[in-house]
N, C-alpha and C positions, 0 to 999 in steps of 0.2 A: 637472333638467328641469322646465319649467313646463307645466301642463295647464289646460284649461278644458272645461266640459261644458254643452252646450245640452240642455235637457229639454223635450220636448213631450208633451202628453197628460195622462194620469190620475195619480192619487195613487200608484198602483203604480209608475209610471215615476219619480215623485219619490223614492219609497223606494229603488228600485233605483239611481237616480243617486247617492244618498247612500251606498249600499253600495260603488259603484265609487269614489266620492270617498275613502271610508275606506281602501279597498284601496290606492289610489295614494299617499295621504298616509303610510300605514304603511310604504311602500317608499321614502319620502324625496322623492317628487315634490311640487312646490309648486303649489298651485292659484292661478290668476288668474281674473279675471272674463272674460266673453265679449267684453268691450269692449277687452281687452288682448291683446297678441300672446302666442301660446303655442307650445310645441314639439310638443304633443300636443293635438288637439282632438277631443272625443267628442260625437257627436250621438245622443241617445236618442230614437228616432222613435216616431211614432204613426200608426195606419192606420184609426182608427175611422170616418173619412169620407174621401171623395175630397179634400176640403179639407185634411185632416190629412196625407194622402200628399203632396200638392203642397207644403204647408208644410215637410214633412220634406226634400223634395228641394231646396227653396230654401235651407233652413238649411244643408244640406251644402255647397252651392255657395258660400254666403256664408262659411262657415268656411274653405273652401279659399282663397277670395280674400283673406280677412283674415289668414290664418296661412300665409304663404308658406313652403314647404318643411316644414311641420309634418306629423306623422303624423296622418292623418285616420281616425278610427274611427267606423263607423256601426253602431249596435246597435238592438234593439227591434222593435216590431211591424211597422213599415213595411219594415224590412230583412228580417224573417221572411216577409212577404207578397209583397214585390216586390223581391227581391234583384237581379234583372236591371236594374232602374232605377238602382241604385247602382253596379253593376259597370261600367257604361259611362261613369261619370263619372271623368275623368282626375284623379288625385290621391287617390282613396279607397284606403286601404292595408289596412284590416281591416274585414270585414263579419261581424257576429254577429247572430243572430236573438234569440230569447228564452231561449237556453241559453248560459251561459258568462260572464254579466256579472260574477259574483263572482270570476272568474279574469282580469279585464281586465288586471291588471298583467302576468300571465304572457304574454298575447297580445302586449302591447306590447313586452315585453322580447325575446320571440322575434323580432318584426319588427326590432327594433334590431340584433339579432345576425345575422339572415339577409337582411334587406331583401326578403323574399318576401311578396307579397300573400297575405293569409289570408282565406278565406271559410268560415265554419262555420255552416251552417244545418241544424238537426236536425228530424226528424219529431216534432212536438209531441204527437202522439197516443201516443207511446211513452215519455214522460218521467215521472220521479218528481219530487217537490218538490226544487228546488235550494236547499240550505241557504244562507241569507243571514242574517247577524247584523249589526245596526247598532249601532255604538258611539258615534257622534257625531251630533248634530243641533242645530238651534237650541234654546235652553234652554226655550222656551215650549211647543212642540208637537212631538211625535215620532211619525212614522208607523211602524207595525209591520205588515209584510206577513205575514198568517196563512195565506193560501191562494193558489192560482193556478188558472187554467183555469175553464171553464164547460161544463156539460152541457145547457143550456137550448135552444140552437139557435133563438133567436128568428129569424124569417124574414128580418130586415133586417141581422143582425149577423155580421160576419166574425171577431169576436174568438175564438170557440171554435176556429177553424181556425189561428189564429196563436198562441194561448196553450195550446191543448190541453185535455184533460179535467181535471176537478176533482181537485186534490191538495192536501193540507193539511200545514202545518208541525206537527211534534210538539208536544204541549202543553208538555212540559218545556222545549223550545227557546223557545216563546213566553213562558212565565213567566220564564225566565232573562233573556231580552232585555229585557222590561219592567222587571224588577227592576234590571237594570244601568242602564237609561236613567233611572230614578227616582233611583238613587244618584248619578248624574251631574248631577242638578239639574233634570230635566225635570218639568213640572207636569201636562202633558196628554199622553195617549196616544191616537192615532187608529188604530183597527184598519182595515186595508185589505186588499183582495184584488180579484180579478176578479169573484168571486161570493162576497162576504164572508160572508153569512149561511148559506152552504152549507158552512161550515167543518165538518170532521169527518165528512162524509157517508160516507167510506170507513172510518171507525173503527167498531169494534163497540159501544163503550159510552161514547163521548165526542162531544159535539156543540158547536154554537155557544153554546147556553145554558150548558152546562157550563163552557166557557171563560170566559164573562162572569162566572159565579159565582166562579170562582177568581181572576179579575183584580181584582174589586172588593174583595177581601180583602187586597190587597197594601198594606202600610204605606207611606204617603208619596204614594200616587197621589191627586191632587186631582180630575182629570177623566178620564173615559173616553168617547171618542166613536167611533161607528161611521160609517165614511166613507160607506157606502151599504148598504142592505138591501132585499130584496124584501118586499113586503107579505105574501106567503105564508109568509115565514120568521119573522114576528113572532108566535110561538106563545104559548101561555099561560105557559110558563116564562119566556120573554123578557119578557113583560108584567109578570110578578110581580117580576122583577129590576128593571125600570124603576120599578115602584111602590115598592120597598123600598130602593133605593140612590140617594142623591143624587149619587154619583160619576158615574153615567151622566147625561150632560148633557141639557139641555132642547132637544135638536136631533136630528132624524133626517132623513136624505136617503133618500126612498123613490120610486124611479122609477115614474111612471104610464105614460108613453110615449103613451097615447091615452086620451081619456075616452069613446070610442065602443066599444061591445061588438063591433060588426061589424069594426071596425079591429083591436081587440085580438085577435080570433080569427084574422084574417089574419096578424097579427104573431106568432102562436103564443105569446102571453103566457098565463100560467097562472091568470088571474083575470078576473072581470067588474068593471065599474065599481062595481056594487053591493057586491061583496065588498071592493073597495078602500076605498070610503067607510066601510063598517062597521068595518074595521080602524083607520082614522083616528079614528073615533068612540071606539073602545075605548082608543086611546092618549090622547085628550083627556079622557076620564073620569078617567084616572090623572094626567095632566099637562095641566091646562086651557090653559096658556100655552106649550106646547111649540111650537117652530118646526119646521114640516114643509116641507122643500124637495123639489124633484122635477125629473125630466127629461121632456120631451115632444118627440116627433117630429112634425113637420108635413109634409104632402104625401106621406104613405105611399101606395104604389100603390093606386089606386082610391078614395082618400079624396075623398068628395063634399063639396060645400058643407054639406050637412045633417049629415054625420058630423063635420065640423070644428066646426060650431055646437054639436053635442052635446058635443064636447070642451070648448069654452068654458064651457058650462053646468056640466059636471062640475067643472071647475076653480073656478068661482065658488062652487059648493056646498061644495067642500072648503076653499077659502080657504088655499091654500099661502102660505108667507111669501116664497118666491122660486121662479121657474121657470127652468130652463136649457133653452133652446129650440134644437132641432136640425132644420134642413130635412133631409128624407130624402135620403140619399146612396146611390146604386146601388152595391152591392158585389159583385164577382165571387164565385162559390161559394155565394151565399145564394139561398134560394128566391124572395125578393122581387125579385131582379134579373130573373127571368123572368116576373114577373106582368104581366098586361095593365093598360091604363089608367094608365100612369105619369103622374104629375101634372106639369104644365108649370112651368117655373122662375118665371114671373111669379106664378102662384098661390101657389107656395111662399114667395116673398118677401113677398107681401101677408099671408099667414097668419102668417109668422114675425113680421112687424112688429106685427100685432094681439096676438099672444101676449106679445111683449116689453113692449108697452104695458100689457097686463093684469098682467103680472108686477110692473112698477114700482108700479102702483096697489095691488096686494095687499101688496107689500113695505112700502110707506109705511103702509098700514092696520095691519099688524102692528107696525111700529116705533112708531106713535103710542100703542099701548097702554102703553108704558113711560115716556112723558113723566111727570115728577114722581115716578117710582119710583126707589128705591135699588137698585143692582145692582153686583155685583163683576165686574171684568174683569181680564185679564192683558195689560199692554202688550207689544207685539211690536216697536214701532219708535218712534223719537223724531224729530220733524220740526217745525221752526219753533216751538219751545217747547211743542209738544204731544206727549203720549204717546198712541199709537194702538194699539188691540188689540181682541180679541173677548171677549164674555161667553160663558157656557156655551151660551146659545141662539143664539150666532153673530151677535149684534148687533155692528156695528162702532162702537166708541166712541172719542171724542176728549176729552181734558181737558188743561188746562195742567199741565205736569209737568217732570220732569228725566230725563235719560238713565239715571241710576242706578236709576230705578224700573222699567225694563224687566224683565219676568219676575217682578214682585212682584204680589201681590194688591192691587188698588186698588178701593176702594169709592167710588162716585159717585152723586149724584142727577142723573138725566137731566133736562135743562131744555128743550132745543130739538132739532129735527131739521134737519140740513143734509145732505140725502140725498147719498150713501148712509151718512152718519155720523149718530150721535146724540151731542150735546154734553152733557157732564156737569160738575158741580162736585164736587170731592172732599168726602167726608163724613169728619169728624174721627173717627179710629179710637178715640179715647178717649170 
């Protein structure tokens, strides 16, 4: 039987999609693209915003339309949060929340045998870490999920309710998975989780810095990337590891969310803008050209024009290399949903546009620093006689090349910027 998978949302979903893919392939199922007809269609959903929920619903309806008589499986955060929305869609056969993805083949085979609709939504506050091991991925970059859940309860965020409390993968399992991926030819490992830097909080004598320390010692690992980390979790031990290990790449994604202290307080974030800036300064003393990317929410309840201007000034001070901008989305169960002075949609759109424009300016400013510099990147795709991929600091680079050079270390001298790419000429390895 043929299957396809639609993946929405974060890198954790990407990882979990690949676990489901592995599971089905190991049972003899054949994967096809989402543009092809399938006997089984899986939609891994996201609920981080109202837009994500709506996109999840549209994707499910699209999959049903495109795959007549297929088994339709809906999994993930939106299914966990709003199962009723999917139950009423004719054609949905299996609904799983955030438990059971690793057993996806069993759910499908049970449906094939019984033809009974299956809905399994568990209380996420009572879950332990669901063991997931990934054996296959693209050869360039492999995500490894090291933890799940979040205990922060930022006032805007529904994720703790749909992912549950923090729980971590055993260090032996993480190290085993990474070793296996490297032996299978992967060059870069990306550590991911819902609250990645909080890994090991429930362990007595092992934490995120301890895990990093063990990972950088693994033979054959060329790059280690952290998908996202809170500024408060970049402690002295993490900074020392960044200072002493070139395997940890020159890129960190550190969510700011707002550059206004009054907004940060309403968001229930655990730092001030001054503390955030100080942490970035500490990083740049160690790695002067490190790429710092971030997330920012605009139009949070009560955000005044002055608070937004304060955020703009904070961002200009920090000089991020890229900003992911999210208009505030009202989420049920969260404290922010009940706050007064909800910002109107027009203001949110205007502020979003301003921040996106600022992000592009800052991104180009960062990229320009590398013109006429030599840099190594790993091509991920071949198109129109170009090989295209990312450097350690996540610059997107293009150079004339061959398909056979995908997943090879390629050294180039960067010559021009064609946003969002930097164009390079190969440097003779000899």
